[in-house]
BALOBA-1460 file (C-alpha; in Angstrom, 3 decimals):
// residues 204
<rec num="1" residu="x" x="-7.265" y="-17.162" z="-11.771"/>
<rec num="2" residu="x" x="-5.614" y="-13.392" z="-12.592"/>
<rec num="3" residu="x" x="-6.740" y="-11.867" z="-15.507"/>
<rec num="4" residu="x" x="-3.771" y="-9.119" z="-15.183"/>
<rec num="5" residu="x" x="-3.233" y="-7.075" z="-18.341"/>
<rec num="6" residu="x" x="-0.093" y="-7.944" z="-19.675"/>
<rec num="7" residu="x" x="1.602" y="-4.462" z="-18.856"/>
<rec num="8" residu="x" x="0.293" y="-4.341" z="-15.519"/>
<rec num="9" residu="x" x="2.196" y="-5.456" z="-12.258"/>
<rec num="10" residu="x" x="-0.477" y="-7.508" z="-9.937"/>
<rec num="11" residu="x" x="-0.657" y="-7.299" z="-6.440"/>
<rec num="12" residu="x" x="-2.594" y="-9.790" z="-4.621"/>
<rec num="13" residu="x" x="-3.186" y="-9.767" z="-1.026"/>
<rec num="14" residu="x" x="-4.622" y="-12.886" z="0.686"/>
<rec num="15" residu="x" x="-6.445" y="-12.275" z="4.454"/>
<rec num="16" residu="x" x="-9.122" y="-12.467" z="6.613"/>
<rec num="17" residu="x" x="-10.910" y="-10.252" z="8.963"/>
<rec num="18" residu="x" x="-10.371" y="-12.211" z="11.647"/>
<rec num="19" residu="x" x="-6.713" y="-12.486" z="11.547"/>
<rec num="20" residu="x" x="-5.219" y="-9.993" z="13.662"/>
<rec num="21" residu="x" x="-1.873" y="-9.810" z="11.916"/>
<rec num="22" residu="x" x="-3.628" y="-8.763" z="8.417"/>
<rec num="23" residu="x" x="-5.465" y="-6.005" z="10.716"/>
<rec num="24" residu="x" x="-2.144" y="-5.064" z="11.348"/>
<rec num="25" residu="x" x="-0.586" y="-4.936" z="8.172"/>
<rec num="26" residu="x" x="-3.521" y="-2.200" z="7.267"/>
<rec num="27" residu="x" x="-1.787" y="0.264" z="8.567"/>
<rec num="28" residu="x" x="0.907" y="0.043" z="6.119"/>
<rec num="29" residu="x" x="-1.139" y="-0.991" z="3.116"/>
<rec num="30" residu="x" x="-3.674" y="2.037" z="3.607"/>
<rec num="31" residu="x" x="-1.138" y="4.438" z="2.641"/>
<rec num="32" residu="x" x="1.151" y="2.602" z="0.060"/>
<rec num="33" residu="x" x="-2.708" y="1.614" z="-2.042"/>
<rec num="34" residu="x" x="-2.293" y="5.926" z="-1.830"/>
<rec num="35" residu="x" x="0.984" y="6.302" z="-3.745"/>
<rec num="36" residu="x" x="1.084" y="3.359" z="-5.997"/>
<rec num="37" residu="x" x="1.827" y="3.265" z="-9.630"/>
<rec num="38" residu="x" x="-0.720" y="3.714" z="-12.104"/>
<rec num="39" residu="x" x="1.172" y="0.591" z="-13.809"/>
<rec num="40" residu="x" x="0.353" y="-1.989" z="-9.914"/>
<rec num="41" residu="x" x="-3.146" y="-4.002" z="-10.064"/>
<rec num="42" residu="x" x="-3.712" y="-4.587" z="-6.796"/>
<rec num="43" residu="x" x="-6.670" y="-6.814" z="-5.330"/>
<rec num="44" residu="x" x="-7.152" y="-8.488" z="-2.272"/>
<rec num="45" residu="x" x="-8.519" y="-12.063" z="-1.829"/>
<rec num="46" residu="x" x="-9.924" y="-13.279" z="1.378"/>
<rec num="47" residu="x" x="-8.706" y="-17.343" z="2.020"/>
<rec num="48" residu="x" x="-11.001" y="-19.738" z="1.831"/>
<rec num="49" residu="x" x="-9.842" y="-22.774" z="3.522"/>
<rec num="50" residu="x" x="-12.768" y="-24.869" z="4.365"/>
<rec num="51" residu="x" x="-15.097" y="-27.138" z="1.902"/>
<rec num="52" residu="x" x="-17.702" y="-25.365" z="-0.183"/>
<rec num="53" residu="x" x="-20.632" y="-27.260" z="-1.441"/>
<rec num="54" residu="x" x="-19.878" y="-28.551" z="-5.095"/>
<rec num="55" residu="x" x="-23.199" y="-26.453" z="-6.090"/>
<rec num="56" residu="x" x="-25.587" y="-23.888" z="-4.980"/>
<rec num="57" residu="x" x="-26.008" y="-21.761" z="-2.061"/>
<rec num="58" residu="x" x="-22.877" y="-21.624" z="0.050"/>
<rec num="59" residu="x" x="-24.130" y="-21.697" z="3.788"/>
<rec num="60" residu="x" x="-22.964" y="-18.854" z="6.436"/>
<rec num="61" residu="x" x="-20.993" y="-21.529" z="8.370"/>
<rec num="62" residu="x" x="-18.882" y="-23.010" z="5.791"/>
<rec num="63" residu="x" x="-14.925" y="-22.240" z="6.038"/>
<rec num="64" residu="x" x="-15.523" y="-22.633" z="9.748"/>
<rec num="65" residu="x" x="-17.692" y="-19.934" z="10.388"/>
<rec num="66" residu="x" x="-15.458" y="-17.114" z="8.187"/>
<rec num="67" residu="x" x="-18.645" y="-17.179" z="5.470"/>
<rec num="68" residu="x" x="-20.223" y="-14.008" z="6.499"/>
<rec num="69" residu="x" x="-17.466" y="-12.079" z="6.501"/>
<rec num="70" residu="x" x="-15.667" y="-13.252" z="3.257"/>
<rec num="71" residu="x" x="-19.202" y="-12.374" z="1.688"/>
<rec num="72" residu="x" x="-18.901" y="-9.204" z="3.349"/>
<rec num="73" residu="x" x="-15.538" y="-8.002" z="1.257"/>
<rec num="74" residu="x" x="-17.498" y="-8.781" z="-1.864"/>
<rec num="75" residu="x" x="-21.061" y="-7.707" z="-0.938"/>
<rec num="76" residu="x" x="-18.880" y="-4.159" z="-0.607"/>
<rec num="77" residu="x" x="-16.790" y="-4.499" z="-3.135"/>
<rec num="78" residu="x" x="-20.348" y="-5.025" z="-5.524"/>
<rec num="79" residu="x" x="-21.663" y="-1.857" z="-3.900"/>
<rec num="80" residu="x" x="-18.862" y="0.168" z="-4.347"/>
<rec num="81" residu="x" x="-18.348" y="0.898" z="-0.693"/>
<rec num="82" residu="x" x="-15.239" y="-0.799" z="0.000"/>
<rec num="83" residu="x" x="-13.229" y="2.409" z="0.941"/>
<rec num="84" residu="x" x="-16.438" y="2.907" z="4.116"/>
<rec num="85" residu="x" x="-16.683" y="-0.744" z="5.440"/>
<rec num="86" residu="x" x="-13.322" y="-2.617" z="5.159"/>
<rec num="87" residu="x" x="-11.591" y="-0.431" z="7.802"/>
<rec num="88" residu="x" x="-14.869" y="-0.433" z="10.524"/>
<rec num="89" residu="x" x="-15.359" y="-4.178" z="9.883"/>
<rec num="90" residu="x" x="-11.857" y="-4.456" z="11.390"/>
<rec num="91" residu="x" x="-12.509" y="-1.832" z="14.182"/>
<rec num="92" residu="x" x="-15.517" y="-3.456" z="14.624"/>
<rec num="93" residu="x" x="-13.776" y="-7.189" z="15.513"/>
<rec num="94" residu="x" x="-10.499" y="-5.197" z="17.120"/>
<rec num="95" residu="x" x="-11.424" y="-2.442" z="18.649"/>
<rec num="96" residu="x" x="-15.249" y="-2.727" z="19.881"/>
<rec num="97" residu="x" x="-14.712" y="-6.752" z="20.246"/>
<rec num="98" residu="x" x="-17.945" y="-7.383" z="18.589"/>
<rec num="99" residu="x" x="-18.779" y="-10.719" z="16.780"/>
<rec num="100" residu="x" x="-19.545" y="-10.093" z="13.244"/>
<rec num="101" residu="x" x="-19.783" y="-13.701" z="11.661"/>
<rec num="102" residu="x" x="-23.420" y="-13.720" z="10.686"/>
<rec num="103" residu="x" x="-25.462" y="-11.864" z="7.950"/>
<rec num="104" residu="x" x="-27.697" y="-9.527" z="10.882"/>
<rec num="105" residu="x" x="-24.671" y="-8.156" z="12.089"/>
<rec num="106" residu="x" x="-22.843" y="-7.108" z="8.865"/>
<rec num="107" residu="x" x="-26.095" y="-5.666" z="7.577"/>
<rec num="108" residu="x" x="-25.817" y="-3.370" z="10.749"/>
<rec num="109" residu="x" x="-22.719" y="-2.436" z="10.029"/>
<rec num="110" residu="x" x="-23.448" y="-1.741" z="6.341"/>
<rec num="111" residu="x" x="-26.669" y="0.189" z="6.976"/>
<rec num="112" residu="x" x="-24.858" y="2.372" z="9.632"/>
<rec num="113" residu="x" x="-22.216" y="3.068" z="6.449"/>
<rec num="114" residu="x" x="-25.235" y="3.927" z="3.973"/>
<rec num="115" residu="x" x="-25.934" y="1.107" z="2.821"/>
<rec num="116" residu="x" x="-29.959" y="0.127" z="3.018"/>
<rec num="117" residu="x" x="-30.748" y="-3.239" z="4.797"/>
<rec num="118" residu="x" x="-32.455" y="-4.200" z="1.442"/>
<rec num="119" residu="x" x="-29.776" y="-3.617" z="-0.717"/>
<rec num="120" residu="x" x="-27.297" y="-5.439" z="1.190"/>
<rec num="121" residu="x" x="-29.161" y="-8.664" z="1.415"/>
<rec num="122" residu="x" x="-29.946" y="-8.692" z="-2.209"/>
<rec num="123" residu="x" x="-25.788" y="-8.429" z="-2.543"/>
<rec num="124" residu="x" x="-24.945" y="-10.283" z="0.224"/>
<rec num="125" residu="x" x="-27.300" y="-13.242" z="-0.891"/>
<rec num="126" residu="x" x="-26.787" y="-13.110" z="-4.631"/>
<rec num="127" residu="x" x="-24.922" y="-15.173" z="-7.345"/>
<rec num="128" residu="x" x="-22.046" y="-13.191" z="-8.037"/>
<rec num="129" residu="x" x="-21.115" y="-12.799" z="-4.062"/>
<rec num="130" residu="x" x="-20.635" y="-17.016" z="-4.498"/>
<rec num="131" residu="x" x="-18.866" y="-16.883" z="-7.646"/>
<rec num="132" residu="x" x="-16.250" y="-14.735" z="-6.044"/>
<rec num="133" residu="x" x="-16.422" y="-17.168" z="-2.875"/>
<rec num="134" residu="x" x="-15.755" y="-20.277" z="-5.058"/>
<rec num="135" residu="x" x="-13.032" y="-17.949" z="-7.347"/>
<rec num="136" residu="x" x="-11.370" y="-17.430" z="-3.655"/>
<rec num="137" residu="x" x="-11.763" y="-20.507" z="-2.560"/>
<rec num="138" residu="x" x="-9.777" y="-22.011" z="-6.336"/>
<rec num="139" residu="x" x="-7.330" y="-19.256" z="-5.793"/>
<rec num="140" residu="x" x="-6.273" y="-20.819" z="-1.990"/>
<rec num="141" residu="x" x="-5.501" y="-23.471" z="-3.195"/>
<rec num="142" residu="x" x="-3.582" y="-22.914" z="-6.699"/>
<rec num="143" residu="x" x="-1.696" y="-20.428" z="-4.748"/>
<rec num="144" residu="x" x="-1.159" y="-22.833" z="-1.657"/>
<rec num="145" residu="x" x="-1.504" y="-20.929" z="0.612"/>
<rec num="146" residu="x" x="-1.066" y="-21.804" z="4.064"/>
<rec num="147" residu="x" x="-1.778" y="-18.693" z="5.983"/>
<rec num="148" residu="x" x="-2.640" y="-15.332" z="5.704"/>
<rec num="149" residu="x" x="-1.760" y="-12.299" z="5.330"/>
<rec num="150" residu="x" x="0.850" y="-12.994" z="2.046"/>
<rec num="151" residu="x" x="1.106" y="-11.242" z="-0.931"/>
<rec num="152" residu="x" x="1.538" y="-12.298" z="-4.286"/>
<rec num="153" residu="x" x="3.712" y="-10.461" z="-7.097"/>
<rec num="154" residu="x" x="2.971" y="-11.380" z="-10.460"/>
<rec num="155" residu="x" x="1.417" y="-14.911" z="-9.967"/>
<rec num="156" residu="x" x="1.573" y="-17.814" z="-7.911"/>
<rec num="157" residu="x" x="4.228" y="-19.943" z="-10.321"/>
<rec num="158" residu="x" x="6.753" y="-17.254" z="-11.536"/>
<rec num="159" residu="x" x="7.349" y="-14.539" z="-9.274"/>
<rec num="160" residu="x" x="7.233" y="-13.561" z="-5.706"/>
<rec num="161" residu="x" x="5.609" y="-14.617" z="-2.687"/>
<rec num="162" residu="x" x="5.853" y="-12.202" z="0.438"/>
<rec num="163" residu="x" x="4.778" y="-12.583" z="4.007"/>
<rec num="164" residu="x" x="5.845" y="-10.195" z="7.690"/>
<rec num="165" residu="x" x="8.037" y="-13.081" z="8.757"/>
<rec num="166" residu="x" x="10.033" y="-13.363" z="6.080"/>
<rec num="167" residu="x" x="10.536" y="-9.809" z="5.604"/>
<rec num="168" residu="x" x="11.127" y="-9.428" z="8.962"/>
<rec num="169" residu="x" x="7.872" y="-7.253" z="9.744"/>
<rec num="170" residu="x" x="5.716" y="-4.998" z="8.522"/>
<rec num="171" residu="x" x="7.808" y="-1.913" z="7.186"/>
<rec num="172" residu="x" x="10.782" y="-3.782" z="5.461"/>
<rec num="173" residu="x" x="7.998" y="-5.477" z="3.627"/>
<rec num="174" residu="x" x="6.871" y="-2.903" z="1.804"/>
<rec num="175" residu="x" x="10.234" y="-1.622" z="0.945"/>
<rec num="176" residu="x" x="10.728" y="-5.336" z="-0.656"/>
<rec num="177" residu="x" x="7.241" y="-4.602" z="-2.025"/>
<rec num="178" residu="x" x="7.802" y="-1.652" z="-3.622"/>
<rec num="179" residu="x" x="11.645" y="-2.909" z="-5.093"/>
<rec num="180" residu="x" x="9.878" y="-6.103" z="-6.439"/>
<rec num="181" residu="x" x="7.137" y="-4.129" z="-8.286"/>
<rec num="182" residu="x" x="9.856" y="-1.593" z="-9.746"/>
<rec num="183" residu="x" x="11.797" y="-4.980" z="-11.062"/>
<rec num="184" residu="x" x="8.803" y="-6.612" z="-12.192"/>
<rec num="185" residu="x" x="7.899" y="-3.291" z="-14.592"/>
<rec num="186" residu="x" x="11.067" y="-2.871" z="-15.653"/>
<rec num="187" residu="x" x="10.946" y="-6.763" z="-17.246"/>
<rec num="188" residu="x" x="7.491" y="-5.512" z="-18.783"/>
<rec num="189" residu="x" x="9.297" y="-2.495" z="-20.220"/>
<rec num="190" residu="x" x="12.349" y="-4.678" z="-21.384"/>
<rec num="191" residu="x" x="9.769" y="-7.210" z="-23.275"/>
<rec num="192" residu="x" x="7.843" y="-4.503" z="-24.536"/>
<rec num="193" residu="x" x="10.978" y="-3.079" z="-26.388"/>
<rec num="194" residu="x" x="12.027" y="-6.303" z="-27.697"/>
<rec num="195" residu="x" x="8.537" y="-7.384" z="-28.903"/>
<rec num="196" residu="x" x="9.115" y="-3.774" z="-31.064"/>
<rec num="197" residu="x" x="12.377" y="-4.448" z="-32.180"/>
<rec num="198" residu="x" x="11.339" y="-8.098" z="-33.318"/>
<rec num="199" residu="x" x="8.248" y="-6.058" z="-35.463"/>
<rec num="200" residu="x" x="9.326" y="-6.678" z="-39.184"/>
<rec num="201" residu="x" x="9.078" y="-3.160" z="-40.866"/>
<rec num="202" residu="x" x="6.068" y="-2.438" z="-43.379"/>
<rec num="203" residu="x" x="7.549" y="-2.411" z="-46.711"/>
<rec num="204" residu="x" x="7.461" y="1.305" z="-48.462"/>
């Protein structure tokens, strides 16, 4: 579920670290993130397609073995080290051909990027990360995902869903993304102006 501020244009990307298309998309996404307007609220969500236990700890073999990498994303988010480990995780998988689907291997990667092993374990194994995984699972179902990467602009129901296939490649996808963001921002501004015009004048 989205907590998007009403004056923001929300962009959500669903991805997997084990998706080669997601890795390719990062080359276009990274530069865009440094130049996106302040009124754009961007977030990434590791897609979770597999079943999860209804309660209690989420095991690492859940979601067809992808769970450790989803937990790693939220661990990095909680520790504020996404900028240090996000791309290195992709590179470890696709350049060094490493299997990172275990807590031990991810702990080592985080340690090499400045995170103590004890700190990593406490967050990775904690309640907050599991709660984010459950939220990601709920969003995966609510947004009707069939694959990744996919972008949603301003929610699952009323706006836009973008993939590289529909856009005919990532460069064109980014152009369409910027166009739709600008269109949504204009609608938000128009709604705000209408709200102002509808406000009764204060009696003097």
